[in-house]
C-alpha positions as CSV (number, residue, x, y, z in Angstrom):
1,L,-0.1,-0.3,0.0
2,P,1.2,3.7,-1.1
3,N,1.9,5.3,2.3
4,D,-0.7,8.6,1.4
5,G,0.5,10.5,4.8
6,L,-2.2,8.5,7.2
7,N,-0.1,5.3,8.0
8,I,-2.2,4.4,11.5
9,D,-3.6,1.4,12.4
10,P,-7.2,2.2,11.5
11,N,-8.5,-0.3,14.8
12,A,-5.9,0.9,17.3
13,S,-8.6,3.3,18.9
14,P,-12.3,4.6,18.4
15,E,-11.0,8.3,17.2
16,N,-9.1,6.1,14.4
17,V,-11.9,4.2,13.6
18,V,-13.9,7.6,13.0
19,K,-11.1,8.8,10.8
20,T,-10.9,6.4,8.8
21,I,-14.2,6.9,8.0
22,I,-14.1,10.3,7.2
23,K,-11.2,9.8,5.1
24,A,-12.3,7.4,3.2
25,A,-15.3,9.3,2.1
26,K,-12.8,12.4,1.7
27,T,-10.8,9.9,-1.0
28,G,-13.5,7.9,-2.7
29,K,-10.9,4.8,-1.3
30,Y,-13.4,2.7,0.0
31,G,-10.3,-0.4,0.9
32,M,-9.7,0.2,4.2
33,L,-13.2,0.2,6.1
34,S,-14.2,-3.2,5.5
35,K,-11.5,-3.4,8.2
36,L,-13.8,-1.2,10.7
37,C,-16.2,-4.2,10.7
38,N,-16.0,-7.5,12.8
39,E,-18.8,-10.3,12.6
40,S,-18.9,-10.8,15.8
41,I,-19.5,-7.6,16.9
42,D,-23.9,-6.6,16.8
43,M,-23.6,-3.9,14.0
44,D,-26.8,-1.7,12.9
45,G,-27.9,-1.1,9.5
46,D,-26.3,2.1,8.9
47,A,-22.9,0.2,10.6
48,K,-23.3,-2.0,8.1
49,D,-24.0,0.6,5.5
50,I,-20.4,1.9,6.3
51,C,-18.7,-0.9,5.9
52,N,-20.5,-1.7,2.1
53,V,-20.3,1.2,1.1
54,A,-17.0,-0.2,-1.2
55,S,-20.0,-2.4,-3.3
56,G,-23.1,-0.2,-2.7
57,K,-24.8,1.6,-4.8
58,E,-23.0,5.1,-6.7
59,G,-25.8,7.0,-5.0
60,N,-25.1,5.2,-1.5
61,Q,-21.4,5.9,-2.0
62,K,-22.2,9.5,-3.0
63,E,-24.4,10.3,0.2
64,F,-21.4,8.8,2.6
65,N,-18.5,11.1,0.7
66,D,-21.0,13.9,1.2
67,F,-22.1,12.7,4.6
68,F,-19.0,11.8,6.2
69,G,-16.5,14.0,4.0
70,N,-17.5,17.3,5.2
71,A,-17.3,15.7,8.9
72,K,-15.0,16.2,11.7
73,I,-14.5,14.6,15.0
74,V,-16.0,16.7,18.1
75,G,-14.3,16.6,21.6
76,K,-12.7,12.9,23.1
77,A,-14.2,9.6,23.1
78,R,-16.0,8.4,26.3
79,I,-15.3,5.2,26.6
80,K,-16.7,2.5,29.5
81,N,-17.3,-1.0,29.3
82,G,-15.2,-1.7,26.3
83,I,-18.1,0.8,24.6
84,A,-16.8,4.3,23.1
85,E,-19.0,6.9,21.6
86,V,-17.0,9.6,19.4
87,D,-19.2,12.9,18.5
88,I,-18.8,13.8,15.2
89,E,-19.9,17.3,13.1
90,T,-20.8,17.6,9.7
91,T,-21.4,20.5,7.8
92,A,-23.9,18.1,5.2
93,E,-27.8,18.2,5.4
94,G,-27.6,22.1,6.4
95,G,-25.4,20.7,9.2
96,S,-25.7,18.0,11.9
97,K,-24.2,16.3,14.7
98,E,-23.7,12.4,15.0
99,T,-22.3,10.3,17.7
100,I,-20.7,6.8,16.4
101,I,-20.6,4.0,18.8
102,L,-17.6,1.6,18.9
103,Q,-16.8,-1.7,20.6
104,V,-13.6,-3.1,21.3
105,K,-12.7,-6.7,20.4
106,Y,-8.7,-7.8,21.6
107,D,-7.7,-5.0,22.0
108,K,-9.1,-3.6,18.8
109,W,-11.6,-1.0,18.0
110,Y,-14.8,-1.9,15.5
111,L,-18.1,0.2,14.1
112,K,-21.2,-1.3,16.2
113,G,-23.6,2.1,15.5
114,L,-24.5,5.1,14.1
């Protein structure tokens, strides 16, 4: 893999998972998104959609890019009992806030829901 300046482990922290989502939306390179998902974690539909963006319809990809490509992390992750919450703000849809839920599994963080 070429080093594009973001040589981080996408699963190392809750923030890294979210940064990986935002980066994929900005660049349109979705290869890393599948690493954010773990089948042993009970994910909601939104989380599954993010995991499947690469193989999804073009309209879904555009929506994903618009929403997360204009997002940034706000504040610090809140972590309790192996579950983390990371708040993001996006300028998409006239500006909205979203909380991304992550879960730890064997010291790696994965997407759980939105």
